[in-house]
C-alpha positions in Angstrom: 17.5 13.2 21.8 15.8 14.6 24.9 12.5 13.4 26.3 10.5 16.2 24.7 11.8 15.3 21.2 11.2 11.6 21.8 7.6 12.3 22.8 7.1 14.5 19.8 8.6 11.9 17.5 6.4 9.0 18.7 3.4 11.4 18.4 4.3 12.1 14.8 4.9 8.5 13.7 1.6 7.5 15.3 -0.2 10.1 13.2 1.7 9.1 10.1 0.7 5.4 10.6 -2.9 6.3 11.2 -3.2 8.5 8.1 -0.9 6.3 6.0 -3.4 3.5 5.9 -6.6 5.4 6.4 -6.3 7.3 3.2 -6.2 4.0 1.2 -9.0 2.2 3.1 -11.8 3.3 0.8 -10.0 2.8 -2.6 -8.2 -0.4 -1.8 -8.4 -2.1 1.6 -12.2 -2.7 1.6 -12.0 -4.0 -1.9 -9.2 -6.3 -0.8 -11.1 -7.7 2.2 -14.5 -7.7 0.6 -13.6 -8.4 -3.0 -16.3 -11.0 -3.7 -18.9 -8.7 -2.1 -17.7 -5.6 -4.0 -18.0 -7.5 -7.3 -21.5 -8.6 -6.5 -23.0 -5.4 -5.0 -21.6 -3.2 -7.7 -22.3 -5.8 -10.4 -18.7 -5.8 -11.6 -16.5 -8.3 -13.3 -12.9 -8.8 -12.2 -11.8 -6.9 -15.3 -14.1 -4.0 -14.6 -12.8 -3.6 -11.0 -9.3 -3.9 -12.4 -10.2 -1.1 -14.8 -11.3 1.1 -11.9 -7.9 0.5 -10.3 -6.3 1.3 -13.7 -8.1 4.7 -13.8 -6.8 5.4 -10.3 -3.3 4.5 -11.5 -3.4 6.8 -14.5 -4.3 9.8 -12.4 -1.8 8.8 -9.7 0.9 8.7 -12.3 0.7 12.4 -12.9 0.1 13.0 -9.2 3.3 11.3 -8.3 5.3 13.6 -10.6 3.8 16.9 -9.4 3.1 15.9 -5.9 6.7 15.0 -5.1 8.1 18.5 -5.4 5.0 19.8 -3.6 6.1 17.8 -0.5 9.5 19.5 -0.6 7.9 22.9 -0.5 5.0 22.7 2.0 4.3 21.3 5.5 3.3 17.6 5.3 0.6 17.9 8.0 -1.6 20.2 6.0 -1.2 18.3 2.8 -2.0 15.0 4.5 -5.0 16.3 6.3 -6.6 17.8 3.2 -6.0 14.5 1.4 -7.9 12.6 4.1 -10.9 15.0 4.1 -11.2 14.8 0.3 -10.8 11.0 0.3 -13.5 10.6 2.9 -16.0 12.6 0.7 -15.4 10.0 -2.0 -16.6 7.3 0.4 -20.0 8.9 0.7 -20.3 8.9 -3.1 -19.4 5.2 -3.2 -22.0 4.4 -0.6 -24.7 5.6 -3.0 -23.8 2.7 -5.3 -23.1 4.8 -8.4 -22.9 3.6 -12.0 -19.8 1.9 -13.3 -18.9 5.1 -15.1 -19.2 7.2 -12.0 -17.2 4.5 -10.1 -14.3 4.9 -12.6 -14.5 8.7 -12.1 -14.4 8.2 -8.4 -11.3 6.1 -8.6 -9.6 8.7 -10.7 -10.6 11.3 -8.0 -9.0 9.1 -5.4 -5.9 8.8 -7.5 -5.5 12.6 -7.1 -6.5 12.9 -3.4 -4.4 10.0 -2.1 -1.3 10.7 -4.2 -0.9 14.4 -5.2 -1.4 15.8 -1.7 -0.4 12.8 0.4 2.1 10.2 -0.8 5.4 12.0 -1.0 4.6 14.1 2.1 4.1 10.9 4.2 7.4 9.3 2.9 9.4 12.5 3.6 7.9 13.0 7.1 8.8 9.3 7.9 12.3 9.7 6.7 12.8 12.8 8.8 11.5 10.9 11.8 13.9 8.0 11.2 17.0 10.3 11.3 20.5 9.0 10.4 20.4 5.6 12.0 16.8 4.3 12.1 15.5 4.3 8.6 14.6 0.6 8.7 12.8 1.1 12.0 11.0 4.2 10.7 9.7 2.6 7.5 9.1 -0.7 9.3 7.0 1.0 11.9 5.2 2.9 9.1 4.3 0.0 7.0 3.8 -2.4 9.9 1.6 0.1 11.7 -0.3 0.8 8.5 -0.9 -2.9 8.3 -2.3 -3.0 11.8 -4.6 0.0 11.1 -5.7 -1.8 7.9 -6.4 -5.0 9.8 -8.4 -3.0 12.3 -10.5 -1.4 9.5 -10.9 -4.8 7.9 -12.1 -6.5 11.1 -14.4 -3.6 11.8 -15.8 -3.9 8.3 -16.4 -7.6 8.7 -18.1 -7.0 12.0 -20.4 -4.2 10.7 -21.2 -6.3 7.6 -22.1 -9.3 9.7 -24.2 -7.2 12.1 -26.3 -5.6 9.4 -26.7 -8.6 7.2 -30.1 -10.2 7.6 -30.1 -13.9 8.4 -27.6 -16.4 7.1 -25.0 -14.8 4.7 -25.6 -17.6 2.1 -29.3 -16.7 2.0 -29.1 -12.9 2.2 -30.6 -11.0 -0.7 -28.7 -8.5 -2.9 -30.6 -5.6 -1.2 -29.6 -6.8 2.2 -25.9 -7.2 1.2 -25.9 -3.7 -0.3 -27.4 -2.2 2.8 -24.9 -3.9 5.0 -21.9 -2.9 2.9 -23.2 0.7 2.7 -22.8 1.0 6.5 -19.2 -0.3 6.1 -18.5 2.5 3.6 -20.1 5.2 5.7 -18.4 4.3 9.0 -15.0 4.0 7.2 -15.5 7.5 5.6 -16.3 9.0 9.0 -13.2 7.6 10.6 -11.0 8.7 7.7 -12.3 12.3 8.1 -11.7 12.2 11.9 -8.1 11.1 11.4 -7.8 14.1 9.1 -8.8 16.4 11.9 -6.2 14.8 14.2 -3.5 15.3 11.6 -4.5 18.9 10.9 -4.3 19.8 14.6 -1.3 17.8 15.8 1.1 16.9 12.9 3.3 20.0 13.0 7.1 20.0 12.7 9.3 22.3 14.7 10.3 25.5 13.1 14.0 24.6 12.9 13.3 21.2 11.5 11.0 22.7 8.9 13.7 25.1 7.6 16.2 22.2 7.5 14.1 19.9 5.3 11.9 22.2 3.2 13.0 24.0 0.0 12.0 27.6 -0.6 11.6 26.8 -4.3 11.8 23.8 -6.7 13.8 24.0 -9.9 14.7 21.8 -12.8 18.2 21.5 -11.4 16.8 19.6 -8.4 15.1 17.1 -10.7 18.3 16.7 -12.7 20.3 16.1 -9.5 17.9 13.3 -8.4 18.0 11.6 -11.8 21.8 11.3 -11.7 21.6 9.1 -8.6 21.8 5.4 -9.5 19.7 4.3 -6.6 16.7 6.2 -7.9 16.7 4.2 -11.1 17.1 0.9 -9.3 14.3 1.8 -6.9 12.0 2.4 -9.8 12.4 -1.3 -10.9 12.4 -2.7 -7.3 9.2 -0.9 -6.3 7.5 -1.7 -9.6 8.1 -5.4 -9.0 7.3 -5.3 -5.3 4.1 -3.4 -6.0 2.9 -6.1 -8.4 3.2 -8.4 -5.5 1.2 -6.1 -3.2 -1.5 -5.7 -5.8 -1.8 -9.5 -6.1 -2.6 -9.8 -2.4 -6.0 -8.3 -3.4 -7.1 -11.7 -4.7 -6.4 -13.9 -1.6 -10.0 -13.4 -0.4 -11.2 -14.3 -3.9 -9.0 -17.3 -4.0 -10.6 -18.4 -0.7 -14.1 -18.0 -2.3 -13.4 -19.6 -5.7 -10.8 -22.3 -5.0 -11.2 -23.0 -1.3 -15.0 -22.6 -1.6 -15.4 -20.4 1.5 -18.5 -18.2 1.9 -18.3 -14.4 1.8 -17.7 -13.8 5.6 -15.0 -16.5 5.7 -13.3 -15.2 2.6 -13.4 -11.7 4.0 -11.8 -13.1 7.2 -9.0 -14.5 5.0 -8.4 -10.9 3.7 -8.3 -9.6 7.3 -5.9 -12.4 8.4 -3.6 -11.2 5.6 -3.7 -7.7 7.0 -2.5 -8.9 10.5 0.6 -10.4 8.9 1.7 -7.0 7.7 2.4 -5.3 11.0 4.3 -8.2 12.5 6.5 -8.4 9.4 7.0 -4.7 9.0 8.1 -4.0 12.6 10.4 -7.1 12.8 12.1 -6.5 9.4 12.6 -2.8 10.3 14.6 -3.6 13.4 16.6 -6.4 11.7 17.4 -4.2 8.7 18.9 -1.4 10.9 21.5 -3.9 12.1 22.7 -4.8 8.6 22.3 -3.6 5.1 18.7 -3.0 4.1 19.3 -4.1 0.5 20.4 -7.6 1.8 17.0 -8.0 3.3 15.4 -6.9 0.1 17.1 -9.7 -1.6 16.0 -12.3 1.0 12.4 -10.9 0.8 12.2 -11.3 -2.9 13.4 -14.9 -2.6 10.6 -15.6 -0.1 8.1 -14.0 -2.4 9.1 -16.2 -5.3 8.8 -19.3 -3.1 5.2 -18.4 -2.0 4.2 -17.5 -5.6 5.4 -20.9 -6.8 3.4 -22.7 -4.1 0.2 -21.1 -5.4 1.2 -21.5 -9.1 1.9 -25.2 -8.6 -1.8 -26.1 -8.1 -1.1 -28.3 -5.0 -3.4 -26.2 -2.8 -6.8 -27.9 -2.9 -10.1 -27.1 -1.0 -9.3 -29.8 1.6 -5.8 -28.4 2.3 -6.6 -25.4 4.4 -3.4 -25.6 6.4 -1.3 -25.5 3.3 -3.4 -22.6 2.0 -2.7 -20.5 5.1 1.0 -21.5 5.2 1.3 -20.4 1.5 -0.4 -17.1 2.3 1.9 -16.6 5.3 5.0 -17.2 3.1 3.9 -15.0 0.2 2.6 -12.2 2.4 5.8 -12.2 4.5 8.0 -11.7 1.4 5.7 -9.0 -0.1 5.2 -7.0 3.1 8.9 -7.2 4.0 9.9 -5.7 0.6 7.2 -3.0 1.0 8.5 -2.1 4.4 12.1 -1.7 3.2 12.3 -0.2 -0.2 12.1 3.4 0.8 14.3 2.7 3.8 17.2 2.2 1.3 17.1 5.9 0.2 19.7 6.9 2.7 22.0 4.0 1.7 21.6 5.2 -1.9 22.8 8.8 -1.2 19.4 10.5 -1.9 19.4 13.9 -0.1 16.7 14.4 2.6 15.8 17.8 1.3 15.0 16.3 -2.1 13.2 13.3 -0.8 9.8 14.4 -2.1 11.2 15.0 -5.6 12.9 11.6 -5.5 9.8 9.8 -4.3 7.8 11.5 -7.0 10.1 10.4 -9.8 10.6 6.9 -8.4 6.9 6.4 -7.9 6.2 7.6 -11.5 7.6 4.2 -12.6 7.4 2.2 -9.5 3.7 2.4 -9.0 2.7 1.9 -12.7 1.1 -1.5 -11.5 -1.8 0.7 -10.4 -2.4 1.0 -14.1 -1.7 -2.5 -15.5 -1.8 -5.0 -12.6 -5.6 -4.8 -12.0 -6.7 -5.3 -15.6 -4.0 -8.0 -16.1 -5.3 -9.9 -13.1 -8.9 -9.4 -14.1 -8.2 -10.6 -17.6 -6.4 -13.8 -16.3 -9.1 -14.5 -13.7 -12.1 -13.9 -16.0 -10.6 -15.9 -19.0 -9.6 -18.9 -16.9 -12.2 -19.1 -14.2 -11.4 -20.9 -10.9 -8.0 -22.2 -10.0 -6.3 -22.0 -13.5 -6.7 -18.2 -13.5 -5.3 -17.8 -10.0 -2.3 -20.0 -11.0 -1.6 -17.7 -13.9 -1.7 -14.7 -11.6 0.9 -16.2 -9.3 3.1 -17.1 -12.2 3.0 -13.4 -13.0 4.0 -12.6 -9.4 7.0 -15.1 -9.6 8.3 -13.4 -12.8 8.1 -9.9 -11.4 9.7 -11.0 -8.1 12.6 -12.5 -10.0 13.2 -9.2 -11.8 13.0 -7.4 -8.5 15.5 -9.8 -7.1 18.0 -9.1 -9.8 17.6 -5.3 -9.3 18.1 -5.7 -5.6 21.3 -7.7 -6.1 22.7 -4.9 -8.3 21.7 -2.3 -5.7 23.4 -4.3 -3.0 26.6 -4.5 -5.0 26.8 -0.8 -5.9 29.7 0.9 -4.0 27.7 3.1 -1.7 30.0 2.5 1.2 28.9 4.4 4.4 25.4 5.6 4.9 24.8 8.9 3.2 24.2 12.1 5.1 20.6 13.0 5.3 21.6 16.5 4.1 
């Protein structure tokens, strides 16, 4: 690879990292960092917020199916940019503090903008960037970099919120908190739209590369071809189990508030701390995985996740044990983020053709991301029906169960006779 290509490659992965997290800031990242605040200012229960996520997941389910083939047919840059523009518009609606019904509609809208136009296009562009020998690095950079962008957004949000809040956070009125969080939403929306402009202008593949990886038309035959690949079915299970873990990271800031008894700013900082773990884990695991079998590190990561889940489920973390609390977060987040960085990096090892990446991602995601539908309401039900530490313990038991199933699927994947790495074509 010559210097020109290298420059273009780093330019592309940088834009993919920026857009890859920016598109999810409004639907998910702010709700993860500011979960107690979001519940209060929108006057929601955990179950109601979970239902919003569920509406998102239902729309996303169909979007995965139809958006996958779309990514095999059209340029990723245009699809990604349009998705960012439309998602940013939703942030303006959210900043108006709509009713619960409108909030559910908004999450359904985001399920379309962030998935139909965006998801498979981002995964395929990343796989192209990784080439034959750097899939672990490509997806490690993508998820690790996305974590860094998410952490930056989280830190920025906490800073804006603390600047615009009047007086002490514990004494701030509801109106003051709503006004401060409104600025967080509006600034985030503006940045998401700006990143969309950058992607529209600069994320453009070379003509020869475009002809190599894009189909002129999509047929049922292509879908049948993908469904005959064993790795596709195993990845459905692996990603489903891994994504339950990722969804459960949403409650760490709430755990800090309800169990560790932190105030809103301190609990938001816990959510932001979590985001900074992600880039470190993603980048390190990506380099490590390229030097051995990616599926081996999937197995190890699921084991780490189970250990972290059991620490929280055991009930040994008390308000006066902050060190143990942060160690447990570190263990759990390391496992969850390592899995998240690796699962699409195994596509090459599983003989999934590059030209059909979008279709494969769509089909895999159709099952793998169903936690968008059930995980939020399930966590909300457990937390609302067993307030305080007992509800959180039940959520982490759920994580341990899903991680164990993912571990079994990863072991089966590792033992399949894939042999040498599959050709990208």
